[in-house]
N, C-alpha and C positions, 0 to 999 in steps of 0.2 A: 551474578556473572554478567558480563557484557557480550552482546551478540552483534554480528553484522548481517544485515538483510540486503539481498541483491535480487533484482528481477529485470527482465527485459519486457517492455510494454509497447504495444502497438495500439494507436488510437485511430479509429476510422469513423467517418460520418456515415449516415444511413445509406448513402449511395455508393459506399465503398472507398471514397476518396480519403486520403490521409487528413487527420485533424491535427493541427499544430496548437498545442496549449501554451499558455504563458507561464513559464516556470516561475514560481514564487507568487503567483496571483492568489488573491483571497478566493475561498470556495464559492463566494457569491458572484464572482466574475464570470461572464459568458465564455471566457477562454481559460478557465481554471484547469489545472492538472489534477489527476487523481493522486491520492496518498494511500499508503498501506497502514492499516491499524491492527493492533494485536487485540483479540477478543477472547476473553476467558469465560468458561462455562462451568458452573457448579450444578450438580444434579442433572436432570434430564432436559430441562427447558430454560433454565435461568442464565441467559447470556447477560452478564453484568460486568461492572467494573468501569475503569476510566477510558478504555479504548485508546491507549497512547499511539501516536503516530510513530511507526518504526521505519518507514521508508517514504521518500519523496522523489519526484522526478528531478533529475539533475540536467536533463537535456530534452529538447523537443525538436521536431522538424525532420527527424530521420524516420525510416520505415519502422525500425525497432529502436527504442530509447531506453536508457538506463534509469532505473529507479533504485535508490539505495539509502541506507541509513545505519546508524549504530544506536543500540538501545540496551538498557538494563532491565532485566526481568524483575518485577516487584515480588514481594512475598505473596501478595494476593494472586498474581498470575502463576507463580510457581506452585501454589497449592491447588490450583484448579484441576478438575478432572479432564477437561478438554481445552485446548488453546488453538485458535485459528487465526489466520491472517486474512483480512478483508481488504481488497483494493477497490476503492470507490471514490467518488467526488468529481468525476468528469461531468460536463454539462449534459442536460437531457438530449437524447438522440445521438450521443457519442458512444460507440462500442469500444470496450476495453478488452484486449487480448493480452494474455501474459504467457511468458515462456522463461525457462531457465531460472526458476525461483530457488533461492538457497538462503538458509539461515545457518550461520556458523558461529560457534563460540570463539570469542577472542581471548587469547591467553593474556593474562595481566601480569 
């Protein structure tokens, strides 16, 4: 099945000012934007798998910015006991706040 991921993301520096990331920049860039990854867990502690990117920032510069993506759940992820979404990848010292997170199945 295919799914749509959507979240609102606010990025701030340690002093509380807004951080504007460079949409599409590599993760090694000092202005990189965070991504959302799907993480699957088998058993009690084994977080494993490919950690595919399921959402990326599509804008920056607003107080709250859209992060979205479309993805297919693999057989590996579908068989996991627990699946989580991790949003990470902002530069050190940048705080990530998230709101209005949704994952919806897309009818094919």
